[in-house]
mmCIF file as gemmi writes it, N, C-alpha and C atoms, coordinates in Angstrom:
data_model
loop_
_atom_site.group_PDB
_atom_site.id
_atom_site.type_symbol
_atom_site.label_atom_id
_atom_site.label_alt_id
_atom_site.label_comp_id
_atom_site.label_asym_id
_atom_site.label_entity_id
_atom_site.label_seq_id
_atom_site.pdbx_PDB_ins_code
_atom_site.Cartn_x
_atom_site.Cartn_y
_atom_site.Cartn_z
_atom_site.occupancy
_atom_site.B_iso_or_equiv
_atom_site.pdbx_formal_charge
_atom_site.auth_seq_id
_atom_site.auth_asym_id
_atom_site.pdbx_PDB_model_num
ATOM 1 N N . MET Axp A 1 ? 4.747 14.922 -18.902 1 0 ? 1 A 1
ATOM 2 C CA . MET Axp A 1 ? 5.396 14.715 -17.615 1 0 ? 1 A 1
ATOM 3 C C . MET Axp A 1 ? 5.496 16.039 -16.867 1 0 ? 1 A 1
ATOM 4 N N . GLN Axp A 2 ? 5.185 16.001 -15.601 1 0 ? 2 A 1
ATOM 5 C CA . GLN Axp A 2 ? 5.204 17.2 -14.768 1 0 ? 2 A 1
ATOM 6 C C . GLN Axp A 2 ? 6.639 17.558 -14.396 1 0 ? 2 A 1
ATOM 7 N N . GLU Axp A 3 ? 6.916 18.826 -14.287 1 0 ? 3 A 1
ATOM 8 C CA . GLU Axp A 3 ? 8.257 19.282 -13.934 1 0 ? 3 A 1
ATOM 9 C C . GLU Axp A 3 ? 8.481 19.207 -12.429 1 0 ? 3 A 1
ATOM 10 N N . THR Axp A 4 ? 9.739 19.138 -12.045 1 0 ? 4 A 1
ATOM 11 C CA . THR Axp A 4 ? 10.111 19.115 -10.64 1 0 ? 4 A 1
ATOM 12 C C . THR Axp A 4 ? 9.794 20.441 -9.974 1 0 ? 4 A 1
ATOM 13 N N . ALA Axp A 5 ? 9.634 21.513 -10.741 1 0 ? 5 A 1
ATOM 14 C CA . ALA Axp A 5 ? 9.381 22.844 -10.197 1 0 ? 5 A 1
ATOM 15 C C . ALA Axp A 5 ? 7.959 23.016 -9.672 1 0 ? 5 A 1
ATOM 16 N N . LEU Axp A 6 ? 7.099 22.008 -9.808 1 0 ? 6 A 1
ATOM 17 C CA . LEU Axp A 6 ? 5.712 22.051 -9.346 1 0 ? 6 A 1
ATOM 18 C C . LEU Axp A 6 ? 4.923 23.188 -9.973 1 0 ? 6 A 1
ATOM 19 N N . THR Axp A 7 ? 5.017 23.33 -11.271 1 0 ? 7 A 1
ATOM 20 C CA . THR Axp A 7 ? 4.299 24.397 -11.957 1 0 ? 7 A 1
ATOM 21 C C . THR Axp A 7 ? 2.998 23.912 -12.569 1 0 ? 7 A 1
ATOM 22 N N . GLY Axp A 8 ? 2.706 22.648 -12.476 1 0 ? 8 A 1
ATOM 23 C CA . GLY Axp A 8 ? 1.529 22.088 -13.129 1 0 ? 8 A 1
ATOM 24 C C . GLY Axp A 8 ? 0.304 22.03 -12.237 1 0 ? 8 A 1
ATOM 25 N N . GLU Axp A 9 ? -0.462 20.992 -12.424 1 0 ? 9 A 1
ATOM 26 C CA . GLU Axp A 9 ? -1.734 20.768 -11.755 1 0 ? 9 A 1
ATOM 27 C C . GLU Axp A 9 ? -1.573 20.644 -10.242 1 0 ? 9 A 1
ATOM 28 N N . ILE Axp A 10 ? -2.57 21.144 -9.508 1 0 ? 10 A 1
ATOM 29 C CA . ILE Axp A 10 ? -2.582 21.035 -8.045 1 0 ? 10 A 1
ATOM 30 C C . ILE Axp A 10 ? -3.6 19.977 -7.662 1 0 ? 10 A 1
ATOM 31 N N . ARG Axp A 11 ? -3.209 19.086 -6.786 1 0 ? 11 A 1
ATOM 32 C CA . ARG Axp A 11 ? -4.096 18.025 -6.348 1 0 ? 11 A 1
ATOM 33 C C . ARG Axp A 11 ? -3.942 17.856 -4.845 1 0 ? 11 A 1
ATOM 34 N N . HIS Axp A 12 ? -5.028 17.524 -4.183 1 0 ? 12 A 1
ATOM 35 C CA . HIS Axp A 12 ? -5.011 17.357 -2.739 1 0 ? 12 A 1
ATOM 36 C C . HIS Axp A 12 ? -5.155 15.888 -2.388 1 0 ? 12 A 1
ATOM 37 N N . PHE Axp A 13 ? -4.528 15.5 -1.297 1 0 ? 13 A 1
ATOM 38 C CA . PHE Axp A 13 ? -4.624 14.138 -0.792 1 0 ? 13 A 1
ATOM 39 C C . PHE Axp A 13 ? -5.153 14.186 0.629 1 0 ? 13 A 1
ATOM 40 N N . LYS Axp A 14 ? -5.959 13.205 0.993 1 0 ? 14 A 1
ATOM 41 C CA . LYS Axp A 14 ? -6.51 13.155 2.339 1 0 ? 14 A 1
ATOM 42 C C . LYS Axp A 14 ? -5.438 12.796 3.352 1 0 ? 14 A 1
ATOM 43 N N . LYS Axp A 15 ? -5.616 13.261 4.563 1 0 ? 15 A 1
ATOM 44 C CA . LYS Axp A 15 ? -4.682 12.978 5.632 1 0 ? 15 A 1
ATOM 45 C C . LYS Axp A 15 ? -4.645 11.474 5.881 1 0 ? 15 A 1
ATOM 46 N N . GLY Axp A 16 ? -3.448 10.926 5.944 1 0 ? 16 A 1
ATOM 47 C CA . GLY Axp A 16 ? -3.287 9.508 6.197 1 0 ? 16 A 1
ATOM 48 C C . GLY Axp A 16 ? -3.244 8.649 4.951 1 0 ? 16 A 1
ATOM 49 N N . GLN Axp A 17 ? -3.448 9.251 3.774 1 0 ? 17 A 1
ATOM 50 C CA . GLN Axp A 17 ? -3.421 8.488 2.533 1 0 ? 17 A 1
ATOM 51 C C . GLN Axp A 17 ? -1.988 8.062 2.226 1 0 ? 17 A 1
ATOM 52 N N . ILE Axp A 18 ? -1.809 6.83 1.778 1 0 ? 18 A 1
ATOM 53 C CA . ILE Axp A 18 ? -0.485 6.289 1.487 1 0 ? 18 A 1
ATOM 54 C C . ILE Axp A 18 ? -0.189 6.484 0.01 1 0 ? 18 A 1
ATOM 55 N N . LEU Axp A 19 ? 0.961 7.107 -0.283 1 0 ? 19 A 1
ATOM 56 C CA . LEU Axp A 19 ? 1.402 7.335 -1.649 1 0 ? 19 A 1
ATOM 57 C C . LEU Axp A 19 ? 2.688 6.548 -1.882 1 0 ? 19 A 1
ATOM 58 N N . LYS Axp A 20 ? 2.773 5.878 -3.014 1 0 ? 20 A 1
ATOM 59 C CA . LYS Axp A 20 ? 3.968 5.098 -3.332 1 0 ? 20 A 1
ATOM 60 C C . LYS Axp A 20 ? 4.96 5.98 -4.079 1 0 ? 20 A 1
ATOM 61 N N . VAL Axp A 21 ? 6.177 6.056 -3.553 1 0 ? 21 A 1
ATOM 62 C CA . VAL Axp A 21 ? 7.207 6.938 -4.083 1 0 ? 21 A 1
ATOM 63 C C . VAL Axp A 21 ? 8.203 6.138 -4.913 1 0 ? 21 A 1
ATOM 64 N N . LYS Axp A 22 ? 8.49 6.657 -6.106 1 0 ? 22 A 1
ATOM 65 C CA . LYS Axp A 22 ? 9.464 6.024 -6.994 1 0 ? 22 A 1
ATOM 66 C C . LYS Axp A 22 ? 10.884 6.428 -6.596 1 0 ? 22 A 1
ATOM 67 N N . LYS Axp A 23 ? 11.09 7.747 -6.402 1 0 ? 23 A 1
ATOM 68 C CA . LYS Axp A 23 ? 12.407 8.227 -5.984 1 0 ? 23 A 1
ATOM 69 C C . LYS Axp A 23 ? 12.291 9.604 -5.343 1 0 ? 23 A 1
ATOM 70 N N . ILE Axp A 24 ? 13.333 9.994 -4.631 1 0 ? 24 A 1
ATOM 71 C CA . ILE Axp A 24 ? 13.418 11.299 -3.976 1 0 ? 24 A 1
ATOM 72 C C . ILE Axp A 24 ? 14.333 12.175 -4.815 1 0 ? 24 A 1
ATOM 73 N N . VAL Axp A 25 ? 13.868 13.405 -5.106 1 0 ? 25 A 1
ATOM 74 C CA . VAL Axp A 25 ? 14.599 14.319 -5.98 1 0 ? 25 A 1
ATOM 75 C C . VAL Axp A 25 ? 14.881 15.606 -5.219 1 0 ? 25 A 1
ATOM 76 N N . LYS Axp A 26 ? 16.119 16.073 -5.264 1 0 ? 26 A 1
ATOM 77 C CA . LYS Axp A 26 ? 16.474 17.362 -4.679 1 0 ? 26 A 1
ATOM 78 C C . LYS Axp A 26 ? 16.247 18.436 -5.73 1 0 ? 26 A 1
ATOM 79 N N . TYR Axp A 27 ? 15.515 19.502 -5.359 1 0 ? 27 A 1
ATOM 80 C CA . TYR Axp A 27 ? 15.264 20.626 -6.259 1 0 ? 27 A 1
ATOM 81 C C . TYR Axp A 27 ? 15.54 21.91 -5.499 1 0 ? 27 A 1
ATOM 82 N N . LYS Axp A 28 ? 16.596 22.605 -5.882 1 0 ? 28 A 1
ATOM 83 C CA . LYS Axp A 28 ? 17.061 23.805 -5.176 1 0 ? 28 A 1
ATOM 84 C C . LYS Axp A 28 ? 17.211 23.499 -3.695 1 0 ? 28 A 1
ATOM 85 N N . TYR Axp A 29 ? 16.395 24.118 -2.824 1 0 ? 29 A 1
ATOM 86 C CA . TYR Axp A 29 ? 16.548 23.913 -1.388 1 0 ? 29 A 1
ATOM 87 C C . TYR Axp A 29 ? 15.498 22.976 -0.804 1 0 ? 29 A 1
ATOM 88 N N . THR Axp A 30 ? 14.678 22.376 -1.642 1 0 ? 30 A 1
ATOM 89 C CA . THR Axp A 30 ? 13.609 21.513 -1.154 1 0 ? 30 A 1
ATOM 90 C C . THR Axp A 30 ? 13.756 20.099 -1.7 1 0 ? 30 A 1
ATOM 91 N N . THR Axp A 31 ? 13.016 19.196 -1.111 1 0 ? 31 A 1
ATOM 92 C CA . THR Axp A 31 ? 13 17.811 -1.55 1 0 ? 31 A 1
ATOM 93 C C . THR Axp A 31 ? 11.638 17.518 -2.155 1 0 ? 31 A 1
ATOM 94 N N . ARG Axp A 32 ? 11.621 16.869 -3.282 1 0 ? 32 A 1
ATOM 95 C CA . ARG Axp A 32 ? 10.385 16.48 -3.949 1 0 ? 32 A 1
ATOM 96 C C . ARG Axp A 32 ? 10.357 14.964 -4.032 1 0 ? 32 A 1
ATOM 97 N N . TYR Axp A 33 ? 9.157 14.413 -4.038 1 0 ? 33 A 1
ATOM 98 C CA . TYR Axp A 33 ? 8.989 12.979 -4.17 1 0 ? 33 A 1
ATOM 99 C C . TYR Axp A 33 ? 8.362 12.694 -5.527 1 0 ? 33 A 1
ATOM 100 N N . GLN Axp A 34 ? 8.968 11.782 -6.293 1 0 ? 34 A 1
ATOM 101 C CA . GLN Axp A 34 ? 8.394 11.392 -7.572 1 0 ? 34 A 1
ATOM 102 C C . GLN Axp A 34 ? 7.563 10.138 -7.349 1 0 ? 34 A 1
ATOM 103 N N . LEU Axp A 35 ? 6.277 10.226 -7.684 1 0 ? 35 A 1
ATOM 104 C CA . LEU Axp A 35 ? 5.368 9.105 -7.496 1 0 ? 35 A 1
ATOM 105 C C . LEU Axp A 35 ? 5.516 8.108 -8.641 1 0 ? 35 A 1
ATOM 106 N N . LEU Axp A 36 ? 4.865 6.969 -8.508 1 0 ? 36 A 1
ATOM 107 C CA . LEU Axp A 36 ? 4.94 5.932 -9.535 1 0 ? 36 A 1
ATOM 108 C C . LEU Axp A 36 ? 4.373 6.382 -10.874 1 0 ? 36 A 1
ATOM 109 N N . ASN Axp A 37 ? 3.451 7.372 -10.871 1 0 ? 37 A 1
ATOM 110 C CA . ASN Axp A 37 ? 2.884 7.883 -12.124 1 0 ? 37 A 1
ATOM 111 C C . ASN Axp A 37 ? 3.679 9.073 -12.669 1 0 ? 37 A 1
ATOM 112 N N . ASP Axp A 38 ? 4.917 9.254 -12.212 1 0 ? 38 A 1
ATOM 113 C CA . ASP Axp A 38 ? 5.853 10.305 -12.655 1 0 ? 38 A 1
ATOM 114 C C . ASP Axp A 38 ? 5.423 11.722 -12.307 1 0 ? 38 A 1
ATOM 115 N N . ARG Axp A 39 ? 4.521 11.89 -11.358 1 0 ? 39 A 1
ATOM 116 C CA . ARG Axp A 39 ? 4.16 13.219 -10.866 1 0 ? 39 A 1
ATOM 117 C C . ARG Axp A 39 ? 4.97 13.511 -9.608 1 0 ? 39 A 1
ATOM 118 N N . TYR Axp A 40 ? 5.193 14.799 -9.346 1 0 ? 40 A 1
ATOM 119 C CA . TYR Axp A 40 ? 5.999 15.204 -8.198 1 0 ? 40 A 1
ATOM 120 C C . TYR Axp A 40 ? 5.11 15.819 -7.128 1 0 ? 40 A 1
ATOM 121 N N . ILE Axp A 41 ? 5.454 15.547 -5.87 1 0 ? 41 A 1
ATOM 122 C CA . ILE Axp A 41 ? 4.757 16.164 -4.743 1 0 ? 41 A 1
ATOM 123 C C . ILE Axp A 41 ? 5.802 16.66 -3.751 1 0 ? 41 A 1
ATOM 124 N N . THR Axp A 42 ? 5.36 17.486 -2.815 1 0 ? 42 A 1
ATOM 125 C CA . THR Axp A 42 ? 6.239 17.977 -1.767 1 0 ? 42 A 1
ATOM 126 C C . THR Axp A 42 ? 5.481 18.01 -0.455 1 0 ? 42 A 1
ATOM 127 N N . ALA Axp A 43 ? 6.217 17.965 0.628 1 0 ? 43 A 1
ATOM 128 C CA . ALA Axp A 43 ? 5.634 18.108 1.95 1 0 ? 43 A 1
ATOM 129 C C . ALA Axp A 43 ? 6.225 19.329 2.651 1 0 ? 43 A 1
ATOM 130 N N . ASN Axp A 44 ? 6.837 20.208 1.867 1 0 ? 44 A 1
ATOM 131 C CA . ASN Axp A 44 ? 7.45 21.414 2.405 1 0 ? 44 A 1
ATOM 132 C C . ASN Axp A 44 ? 6.369 22.325 2.993 1 0 ? 44 A 1
ATOM 133 N N . LYS Axp A 45 ? 6.591 22.824 4.201 1 0 ? 45 A 1
ATOM 134 C CA . LYS Axp A 45 ? 5.598 23.644 4.899 1 0 ? 45 A 1
ATOM 135 C C . LYS Axp A 45 ? 5.227 24.909 4.134 1 0 ? 45 A 1
ATOM 136 N N . LYS Axp A 46 ? 6.136 25.457 3.342 1 0 ? 46 A 1
ATOM 137 C CA . LYS Axp A 46 ? 5.848 26.678 2.594 1 0 ? 46 A 1
ATOM 138 C C . LYS Axp A 46 ? 4.905 26.426 1.422 1 0 ? 46 A 1
ATOM 139 N N . PHE Axp A 47 ? 4.811 25.192 0.973 1 0 ? 47 A 1
ATOM 140 C CA . PHE Axp A 47 ? 3.96 24.854 -0.163 1 0 ? 47 A 1
ATOM 141 C C . PHE Axp A 47 ? 2.667 24.173 0.246 1 0 ? 47 A 1
ATOM 142 N N . VAL Axp A 48 ? 2.636 23.587 1.433 1 0 ? 48 A 1
ATOM 143 C CA . VAL Axp A 48 ? 1.471 22.835 1.884 1 0 ? 48 A 1
ATOM 144 C C . VAL Axp A 48 ? 0.561 23.754 2.687 1 0 ? 48 A 1
ATOM 145 N N . ILE Axp A 49 ? -0.744 23.718 2.397 1 0 ? 49 A 1
ATOM 146 C CA . ILE Axp A 49 ? -1.717 24.515 3.141 1 0 ? 49 A 1
ATOM 147 C C . ILE Axp A 49 ? -2.3 23.632 4.237 1 0 ? 49 A 1
ATOM 148 N N . PHE Axp A 50 ? -2.159 24.065 5.48 1 0 ? 50 A 1
ATOM 149 C CA . PHE Axp A 50 ? -2.671 23.294 6.595 1 0 ? 50 A 1
ATOM 150 C C . PHE Axp A 50 ? -4.106 23.699 6.907 1 0 ? 50 A 1
ATOM 151 N N . THR Axp A 51 ? -4.944 22.731 7.167 1 0 ? 51 A 1
ATOM 152 C CA . THR Axp A 51 ? -6.328 22.998 7.555 1 0 ? 51 A 1
ATOM 153 C C . THR Axp A 51 ? -6.586 22.328 8.874 1 0 ? 51 A 1
ATOM 154 N N . LYS Axp A 52 ? -7.584 22.801 9.58 1 0 ? 52 A 1
ATOM 155 C CA . LYS Axp A 52 ? -7.911 22.264 10.887 1 0 ? 52 A 1
ATOM 156 C C . LYS Axp A 52 ? -8.942 21.155 10.723 1 0 ? 52 A 1
ATOM 157 N N . PHE Axp A 53 ? -8.639 19.987 11.237 1 0 ? 53 A 1
ATOM 158 C CA . PHE Axp A 53 ? -9.563 18.851 11.156 1 0 ? 53 A 1
ATOM 159 C C . PHE Axp A 53 ? -10.357 18.76 12.453 1 0 ? 53 A 1
ATOM 160 N N . LYS Axp A 54 ? -11.626 18.388 12.326 1 0 ? 54 A 1
ATOM 161 C CA . LYS Axp A 54 ? -12.492 18.271 13.507 1 0 ? 54 A 1
ATOM 162 C C . LYS Axp A 54 ? -12.547 16.84 13.964 1 0 ? 54 A 1
């Protein structure tokens, strides 16, 4: 099981992809989403790398 601290594997999702969330978890000053497969993701701007789409 992956930790809430996001220290494990990095995975990318395409823009507009729908992810099913099991629950919302508060971790320090950020919010993490726990997916149905027990992995955690975040949408925090400091952790997400933005790319320019054409």
